[in-house]
C-alpha positions in Angstrom: -32.4 -90.2 -76.3 -34.4 -87.0 -76.9 -33.0 -83.9 -78.6 -33.0 -82.1 -75.3 -30.8 -84.7 -73.7 -28.5 -84.6 -76.8 -28.3 -80.8 -76.3 -27.3 -81.6 -72.8 -24.6 -84.0 -73.9 -23.3 -81.4 -76.5 -23.3 -78.7 -73.8 -21.4 -81.0 -71.4 -18.9 -81.9 -74.1 -18.3 -78.3 -75.0 -18.0 -77.3 -71.4 -15.3 -79.9 -70.7 -13.6 -79.3 -74.1 -12.6 -82.9 -74.2 -14.0 -85.9 -76.0 -13.1 -88.2 -73.0 -15.9 -86.6 -71.0 -18.6 -87.4 -73.6 -20.6 -90.6 -72.8 -20.6 -93.0 -75.6 -23.2 -92.1 -78.2 -24.7 -94.3 -80.8 -24.3 -93.4 -84.5 -27.9 -92.4 -84.6 -27.6 -90.1 -81.5 -24.5 -88.5 -82.8 -26.2 -87.9 -86.2 -29.2 -86.3 -84.4 -26.9 -84.2 -82.3 -25.0 -82.9 -85.3 -28.2 -82.3 -87.3 -29.7 -80.3 -84.5 -26.5 -78.2 -84.1 -26.4 -77.6 -87.9 -30.1 -76.5 -88.0 -29.4 -74.1 -85.1 -26.4 -72.7 -86.9 -28.3 -72.3 -90.2 -31.0 -70.3 -88.3 -28.4 -68.0 -86.8 -26.4 -67.6 -90.0 -29.6 -66.8 -91.8 -30.1 -63.7 -89.7 -26.4 -62.6 -89.6 -26.5 -60.0 -92.4 -29.7 -58.5 -91.0 -28.4 -58.3 -87.5 -25.0 -56.8 -88.7 -26.8 -54.1 -90.9 -29.1 -53.2 -88.0 -26.2 -52.8 -85.6 -24.4 -50.6 -88.1 -27.5 -48.5 -88.7 -27.8 -48.1 -84.9 -24.3 -46.6 -84.8 -21.9 -49.4 -84.1 -18.7 -49.1 -86.1 -17.2 -51.9 -88.2 -14.3 -52.5 -85.7 -16.7 -52.9 -82.8 -19.0 -55.3 -84.8 -15.9 -57.3 -85.7 -14.8 -57.4 -82.0 -18.2 -58.5 -80.7 -18.9 -61.1 -83.4 -15.6 -62.3 -84.7 -16.9 -61.7 -88.3 -14.0 -60.9 -90.6 -13.7 -57.2 -91.6 -13.8 -58.2 -95.3 -17.1 -60.0 -94.7 -18.4 -57.0 -92.9 -17.5 -54.9 -95.9 -19.4 -57.2 -98.1 -22.5 -57.2 -95.8 -22.5 -53.5 -95.3 -21.7 -52.7 -98.9 -18.9 -50.7 -100.4 -17.7 -47.8 -98.3 -19.1 -49.3 -95.0 -15.8 -48.4 -93.4 -15.7 -47.4 -89.7 -18.4 -44.7 -90.2 -21.3 -45.0 -87.8 
């Protein structure tokens, strides 16, 4: 099974939100699926601070960044530095 088809399986599983809809996977396929997901997540997480700072510099306030991203306000404080507050 290719990574594209594994992505399809993952998408299908997430769409249905139930394990009973996932076709049986081999251990190898499940491992590849999770490794691919983890790599994608690391790539996104690696850009998080940069994207948050850029959004704040563009004028978004901390509460809006929190609402749009779900990132905790305390984490936003750390990313934006002391005194980030709700100032644009």
